C-alpha positions, 0 to 999 in steps of 0.5 A: 798785543798790538804795536800801538796801545795805552797803559790802560789796555795792558793787563797788570801782572802780580810780580810780588805782594803790592807790586804790579807791572804792565809790560810792553814786550819785544823780541829782545827788550821788556819795558815795564811800568811798575806800580808799588803800594806803600812800603811794598818790598821787592825781595832780594833776587837775581836774574840774567837780564840787565835792568835799567830804570827810573822813578816816575812818582814816589820814592824807592830805596834800592840795594844793588850788590853793596850799594844802597840809596833812596831815589825819588822822581828822576832817580835811576838805576843800572843793574847788570845781569846776575847781580843781587838786588832788592828795593822797598817803596816809600810810604806813598808807594811809587811808580817806576819804569824798568827795562830788561834785556833780554826779555823777562820771559819768566813773567809769562807764568805770573798771574794776570790781574783784571785791567785797571786804570794805571796810577800813572799817568793821571787819568785825563792828564797830559 
C-alpha cells in the first residue's frame, strides 16, 4: 500500500460474517473503515489494542464491559485494551471508522476479498 490511496483501492477483509474492513495500516496505528450488513453481530471479544471509533452511517448497539448503548451517526466509542466488548448493527447495517493502537496485526491472517466499491463515501459523492 502506498502512502496515498482511496478506499476503493483497499481490498476489504472478512472480519466476521457480515463484517468487512478496509485497513490503512501504519507502524503503530490501524485505521479501519468497517462495513456491517443489517443486523450483523460482532461477538464479544478482547484484544490488547485500544480502540476508538465513530458511526458514519446506520446504527450500532455497543456493549463495552457493563455499559451498553445504541449509537447513530456521530456516536463514538472508546475501548481500552483488554476490555471485553461486542456490537450489533442496526436493521439498515452501518459503516463505522475504527482506530486501533497498537496495530491489529492479527488481521493479517484474515481472508482478503475481491475489491468492491465501498458503501461510504457514496460513489460520485463529495
